[in-house]
PyMOL CGO cylinders between C-alpha atoms (Angstrom):
from pymol import cmd
from pymol.cgo import CYLINDER

trace = [
    CYLINDER, 100.29, 37.27, -10.41, 98.93, 34.27, -12.25, 0.3, 1, 1, 1, 1, 1, 1,
    CYLINDER, 98.93, 34.27, -12.25, 101.44, 32.77, -14.71, 0.3, 1, 1, 1, 1, 1, 1,
    CYLINDER, 101.44, 32.77, -14.71, 101.08, 30.80, -17.92, 0.3, 1, 1, 1, 1, 1, 1,
    CYLINDER, 101.08, 30.80, -17.92, 103.99, 29.06, -19.60, 0.3, 1, 1, 1, 1, 1, 1,
    CYLINDER, 103.99, 29.06, -19.60, 103.65, 28.49, -23.33, 0.3, 1, 1, 1, 1, 1, 1,
    CYLINDER, 103.65, 28.49, -23.33, 105.93, 26.00, -25.08, 0.3, 1, 1, 1, 1, 1, 1,
    CYLINDER, 105.93, 26.00, -25.08, 106.31, 26.43, -28.84, 0.3, 1, 1, 1, 1, 1, 1,
    CYLINDER, 106.31, 26.43, -28.84, 107.80, 23.80, -31.13, 0.3, 1, 1, 1, 1, 1, 1,
    CYLINDER, 107.80, 23.80, -31.13, 106.92, 24.70, -34.72, 0.3, 1, 1, 1, 1, 1, 1,
    CYLINDER, 106.92, 24.70, -34.72, 108.57, 27.06, -37.18, 0.3, 1, 1, 1, 1, 1, 1,
    CYLINDER, 108.57, 27.06, -37.18, 107.07, 30.56, -37.16, 0.3, 1, 1, 1, 1, 1, 1,
    CYLINDER, 107.07, 30.56, -37.16, 105.63, 30.25, -40.66, 0.3, 1, 1, 1, 1, 1, 1,
    CYLINDER, 105.63, 30.25, -40.66, 104.08, 27.30, -42.49, 0.3, 1, 1, 1, 1, 1, 1,
    CYLINDER, 104.08, 27.30, -42.49, 101.19, 26.80, -40.10, 0.3, 1, 1, 1, 1, 1, 1,
    CYLINDER, 101.19, 26.80, -40.10, 99.56, 29.18, -37.66, 0.3, 1, 1, 1, 1, 1, 1,
    CYLINDER, 99.56, 29.18, -37.66, 100.40, 27.56, -34.31, 0.3, 1, 1, 1, 1, 1, 1,
    CYLINDER, 100.40, 27.56, -34.31, 103.04, 30.11, -33.34, 0.3, 1, 1, 1, 1, 1, 1,
    CYLINDER, 103.04, 30.11, -33.34, 100.90, 33.01, -34.53, 0.3, 1, 1, 1, 1, 1, 1,
    CYLINDER, 100.90, 33.01, -34.53, 97.90, 31.71, -32.57, 0.3, 1, 1, 1, 1, 1, 1,
    CYLINDER, 97.90, 31.71, -32.57, 100.03, 31.22, -29.45, 0.3, 1, 1, 1, 1, 1, 1,
    CYLINDER, 100.03, 31.22, -29.45, 101.25, 34.82, -29.70, 0.3, 1, 1, 1, 1, 1, 1,
    CYLINDER, 101.25, 34.82, -29.70, 97.70, 36.08, -30.18, 0.3, 1, 1, 1, 1, 1, 1,
    CYLINDER, 97.70, 36.08, -30.18, 96.72, 34.18, -27.04, 0.3, 1, 1, 1, 1, 1, 1,
    CYLINDER, 96.72, 34.18, -27.04, 99.73, 35.68, -25.24, 0.3, 1, 1, 1, 1, 1, 1,
    CYLINDER, 99.73, 35.68, -25.24, 98.51, 39.16, -26.14, 0.3, 1, 1, 1, 1, 1, 1,
    CYLINDER, 98.51, 39.16, -26.14, 95.06, 38.38, -24.74, 0.3, 1, 1, 1, 1, 1, 1,
    CYLINDER, 95.06, 38.38, -24.74, 96.50, 36.89, -21.53, 0.3, 1, 1, 1, 1, 1, 1,
    CYLINDER, 96.50, 36.89, -21.53, 98.73, 39.92, -20.97, 0.3, 1, 1, 1, 1, 1, 1,
    CYLINDER, 98.73, 39.92, -20.97, 95.69, 42.16, -21.49, 0.3, 1, 1, 1, 1, 1, 1,
    CYLINDER, 95.69, 42.16, -21.49, 93.93, 40.16, -18.76, 0.3, 1, 1, 1, 1, 1, 1,
    CYLINDER, 93.93, 40.16, -18.76, 96.84, 40.73, -16.37, 0.3, 1, 1, 1, 1, 1, 1,
    CYLINDER, 96.84, 40.73, -16.37, 98.31, 37.23, -16.64, 0.3, 1, 1, 1, 1, 1, 1,
    CYLINDER, 98.31, 37.23, -16.64, 102.08, 36.81, -16.73, 0.3, 1, 1, 1, 1, 1, 1,
    CYLINDER, 102.08, 36.81, -16.73, 103.28, 34.86, -19.75, 0.3, 1, 1, 1, 1, 1, 1,
    CYLINDER, 103.28, 34.86, -19.75, 106.54, 32.99, -20.29, 0.3, 1, 1, 1, 1, 1, 1,
    CYLINDER, 106.54, 32.99, -20.29, 107.31, 31.53, -23.72, 0.3, 1, 1, 1, 1, 1, 1,
    CYLINDER, 107.31, 31.53, -23.72, 109.86, 28.76, -24.27, 0.3, 1, 1, 1, 1, 1, 1,
    CYLINDER, 109.86, 28.76, -24.27, 111.00, 28.10, -27.84, 0.3, 1, 1, 1, 1, 1, 1,
    CYLINDER, 111.00, 28.10, -27.84, 112.00, 24.54, -28.77, 0.3, 1, 1, 1, 1, 1, 1,
    CYLINDER, 112.00, 24.54, -28.77, 112.99, 23.03, -32.12, 0.3, 1, 1, 1, 1, 1, 1,
    CYLINDER, 112.99, 23.03, -32.12, 112.22, 25.12, -35.18, 0.3, 1, 1, 1, 1, 1, 1,
    CYLINDER, 112.22, 25.12, -35.18, 110.30, 27.64, -33.09, 0.3, 1, 1, 1, 1, 1, 1,
    CYLINDER, 110.30, 27.64, -33.09, 113.64, 29.21, -32.06, 0.3, 1, 1, 1, 1, 1, 1,
    CYLINDER, 113.64, 29.21, -32.06, 113.63, 30.89, -35.47, 0.3, 1, 1, 1, 1, 1, 1,
    CYLINDER, 113.63, 30.89, -35.47, 110.56, 32.83, -34.31, 0.3, 1, 1, 1, 1, 1, 1,
    CYLINDER, 110.56, 32.83, -34.31, 112.88, 35.11, -32.36, 0.3, 1, 1, 1, 1, 1, 1,
    CYLINDER, 112.88, 35.11, -32.36, 115.30, 35.84, -35.21, 0.3, 1, 1, 1, 1, 1, 1,
    CYLINDER, 115.30, 35.84, -35.21, 115.53, 39.56, -35.90, 0.3, 1, 1, 1, 1, 1, 1,
    CYLINDER, 115.53, 39.56, -35.90, 115.09, 41.05, -39.34, 0.3, 1, 1, 1, 1, 1, 1,
    CYLINDER, 115.09, 41.05, -39.34, 112.27, 38.80, -40.55, 0.3, 1, 1, 1, 1, 1, 1,
    CYLINDER, 112.27, 38.80, -40.55, 110.62, 40.02, -43.74, 0.3, 1, 1, 1, 1, 1, 1,
    CYLINDER, 110.62, 40.02, -43.74, 107.45, 38.08, -44.46, 0.3, 1, 1, 1, 1, 1, 1,
    CYLINDER, 107.45, 38.08, -44.46, 105.43, 39.05, -47.53, 0.3, 1, 1, 1, 1, 1, 1,
    CYLINDER, 105.43, 39.05, -47.53, 103.60, 42.38, -47.32, 0.3, 1, 1, 1, 1, 1, 1,
    CYLINDER, 103.60, 42.38, -47.32, 100.30, 42.04, -45.51, 0.3, 1, 1, 1, 1, 1, 1,
    CYLINDER, 100.30, 42.04, -45.51, 101.38, 39.05, -43.39, 0.3, 1, 1, 1, 1, 1, 1,
    CYLINDER, 101.38, 39.05, -43.39, 102.17, 39.01, -39.69, 0.3, 1, 1, 1, 1, 1, 1,
    CYLINDER, 102.17, 39.01, -39.69, 105.79, 39.30, -38.55, 0.3, 1, 1, 1, 1, 1, 1,
    CYLINDER, 105.79, 39.30, -38.55, 106.44, 36.83, -35.73, 0.3, 1, 1, 1, 1, 1, 1,
    CYLINDER, 106.44, 36.83, -35.73, 109.70, 38.50, -34.66, 0.3, 1, 1, 1, 1, 1, 1,
    CYLINDER, 109.70, 38.50, -34.66, 107.98, 41.88, -34.27, 0.3, 1, 1, 1, 1, 1, 1,
    CYLINDER, 107.98, 41.88, -34.27, 105.09, 40.24, -32.44, 0.3, 1, 1, 1, 1, 1, 1,
    CYLINDER, 105.09, 40.24, -32.44, 107.53, 38.69, -29.94, 0.3, 1, 1, 1, 1, 1, 1,
    CYLINDER, 107.53, 38.69, -29.94, 109.29, 42.02, -29.43, 0.3, 1, 1, 1, 1, 1, 1,
    CYLINDER, 109.29, 42.02, -29.43, 105.99, 43.76, -28.74, 0.3, 1, 1, 1, 1, 1, 1,
    CYLINDER, 105.99, 43.76, -28.74, 104.90, 41.05, -26.31, 0.3, 1, 1, 1, 1, 1, 1,
    CYLINDER, 104.90, 41.05, -26.31, 108.18, 41.29, -24.40, 0.3, 1, 1, 1, 1, 1, 1,
    CYLINDER, 108.18, 41.29, -24.40, 107.70, 45.06, -24.13, 0.3, 1, 1, 1, 1, 1, 1,
    CYLINDER, 107.70, 45.06, -24.13, 104.38, 44.23, -22.45, 0.3, 1, 1, 1, 1, 1, 1,
    CYLINDER, 104.38, 44.23, -22.45, 106.04, 41.88, -19.97, 0.3, 1, 1, 1, 1, 1, 1,
    CYLINDER, 106.04, 41.88, -19.97, 106.25, 38.45, -21.61, 0.3, 1, 1, 1, 1, 1, 1,
    CYLINDER, 106.25, 38.45, -21.61, 109.46, 36.49, -21.05, 0.3, 1, 1, 1, 1, 1, 1,
    CYLINDER, 109.46, 36.49, -21.05, 110.95, 34.60, -23.98, 0.3, 1, 1, 1, 1, 1, 1,
    CYLINDER, 110.95, 34.60, -23.98, 113.64, 31.92, -23.82, 0.3, 1, 1, 1, 1, 1, 1,
    CYLINDER, 113.64, 31.92, -23.82, 115.02, 29.88, -26.73, 0.3, 1, 1, 1, 1, 1, 1,
    CYLINDER, 115.02, 29.88, -26.73, 116.47, 26.42, -26.18, 0.3, 1, 1, 1, 1, 1, 1,
    CYLINDER, 116.47, 26.42, -26.18, 120.29, 26.57, -26.33, 0.3, 1, 1, 1, 1, 1, 1,
    CYLINDER, 120.29, 26.57, -26.33, 120.66, 23.18, -28.01, 0.3, 1, 1, 1, 1, 1, 1,
    CYLINDER, 120.66, 23.18, -28.01, 117.98, 23.98, -30.58, 0.3, 1, 1, 1, 1, 1, 1,
    CYLINDER, 117.98, 23.98, -30.58, 119.52, 27.40, -31.21, 0.3, 1, 1, 1, 1, 1, 1,
    CYLINDER, 119.52, 27.40, -31.21, 122.98, 25.92, -31.79, 0.3, 1, 1, 1, 1, 1, 1,
    CYLINDER, 122.98, 25.92, -31.79, 121.57, 23.17, -34.01, 0.3, 1, 1, 1, 1, 1, 1,
    CYLINDER, 121.57, 23.17, -34.01, 120.25, 25.87, -36.34, 0.3, 1, 1, 1, 1, 1, 1,
    CYLINDER, 120.25, 25.87, -36.34, 123.49, 27.84, -36.41, 0.3, 1, 1, 1, 1, 1, 1,
    CYLINDER, 123.49, 27.84, -36.41, 122.02, 30.71, -34.39, 0.3, 1, 1, 1, 1, 1, 1,
    CYLINDER, 122.02, 30.71, -34.39, 123.49, 32.76, -31.55, 0.3, 1, 1, 1, 1, 1, 1,
    CYLINDER, 123.49, 32.76, -31.55, 122.14, 35.20, -28.97, 0.3, 1, 1, 1, 1, 1, 1,
    CYLINDER, 122.14, 35.20, -28.97, 122.94, 38.17, -31.21, 0.3, 1, 1, 1, 1, 1, 1,
    CYLINDER, 122.94, 38.17, -31.21, 120.67, 36.76, -33.94, 0.3, 1, 1, 1, 1, 1, 1,
    CYLINDER, 120.67, 36.76, -33.94, 117.58, 37.25, -31.78, 0.3, 1, 1, 1, 1, 1, 1,
    CYLINDER, 117.58, 37.25, -31.78, 115.27, 40.21, -31.29, 0.3, 1, 1, 1, 1, 1, 1,
    CYLINDER, 115.27, 40.21, -31.29, 115.90, 42.35, -28.25, 0.3, 1, 1, 1, 1, 1, 1,
    CYLINDER, 115.90, 42.35, -28.25, 114.67, 40.71, -25.08, 0.3, 1, 1, 1, 1, 1, 1,
    CYLINDER, 114.67, 40.71, -25.08, 114.68, 37.10, -26.29, 0.3, 1, 1, 1, 1, 1, 1,
    CYLINDER, 114.68, 37.10, -26.29, 117.23, 35.09, -24.32, 0.3, 1, 1, 1, 1, 1, 1,
    CYLINDER, 117.23, 35.09, -24.32, 119.00, 31.86, -25.19, 0.3, 1, 1, 1, 1, 1, 1,
    CYLINDER, 119.00, 31.86, -25.19, 118.22, 29.62, -22.24, 0.3, 1, 1, 1, 1, 1, 1,
    CYLINDER, 118.22, 29.62, -22.24, 118.21, 26.00, -21.24, 0.3, 1, 1, 1, 1, 1, 1,
    CYLINDER, 118.21, 26.00, -21.24, 115.61, 23.35, -20.56, 0.3, 1, 1, 1, 1, 1, 1,
    CYLINDER, 115.61, 23.35, -20.56, 116.30, 23.88, -16.84, 0.3, 1, 1, 1, 1, 1, 1,
    CYLINDER, 116.30, 23.88, -16.84, 114.72, 27.34, -17.25, 0.3, 1, 1, 1, 1, 1, 1,
    CYLINDER, 114.72, 27.34, -17.25, 111.55, 25.71, -18.51, 0.3, 1, 1, 1, 1, 1, 1,
    CYLINDER, 111.55, 25.71, -18.51, 111.70, 23.18, -15.68, 0.3, 1, 1, 1, 1, 1, 1,
    CYLINDER, 111.70, 23.18, -15.68, 111.92, 26.00, -13.14, 0.3, 1, 1, 1, 1, 1, 1,
    CYLINDER, 111.92, 26.00, -13.14, 109.00, 27.83, -14.71, 0.3, 1, 1, 1, 1, 1, 1,
    CYLINDER, 109.00, 27.83, -14.71, 106.88, 24.68, -14.51, 0.3, 1, 1, 1, 1, 1, 1,
    CYLINDER, 106.88, 24.68, -14.51, 107.97, 24.04, -10.93, 0.3, 1, 1, 1, 1, 1, 1,
    CYLINDER, 107.97, 24.04, -10.93, 106.88, 27.57, -9.99, 0.3, 1, 1, 1, 1, 1, 1,
    CYLINDER, 106.88, 27.57, -9.99, 103.37, 26.63, -11.00, 0.3, 1, 1, 1, 1, 1, 1,
    CYLINDER, 103.37, 26.63, -11.00, 100.70, 28.03, -13.22, 0.3, 1, 1, 1, 1, 1, 1,
    CYLINDER, 100.70, 28.03, -13.22, 99.29, 26.58, -16.38, 0.3, 1, 1, 1, 1, 1, 1,
    CYLINDER, 99.29, 26.58, -16.38, 101.45, 25.10, -19.14, 0.3, 1, 1, 1, 1, 1, 1,
    CYLINDER, 101.45, 25.10, -19.14, 100.33, 25.08, -22.76, 0.3, 1, 1, 1, 1, 1, 1,
    CYLINDER, 100.33, 25.08, -22.76, 102.07, 23.59, -25.78, 0.3, 1, 1, 1, 1, 1, 1,
    CYLINDER, 102.07, 23.59, -25.78, 101.65, 24.60, -29.39, 0.3, 1, 1, 1, 1, 1, 1,
]
cmd.load_cgo(trace, "trace")
């Protein structure tokens, strides 16, 4: 199966980079492409459970959960997670606190890499 690794760096709200990356992930999964998402910096907060954006807006946490149910893998940088006072139990089901070595392995395995 073809694989795409997507690296996110921005907070989930404030601009639409994370939202656009997750929309692209949905499309790639629909096309039968495997997707792996690595969260760096403020993007680790994308995986925090219990988000409550204003009514009518997208919920990044729910989007991530739905994408993982469809086969996407999600890892959040351990250092970035700790720097924000977060722990594994703060994240939506399926999102895993990982390390940069996980991202390095994904890249080594091949496929396309995209950053947002």
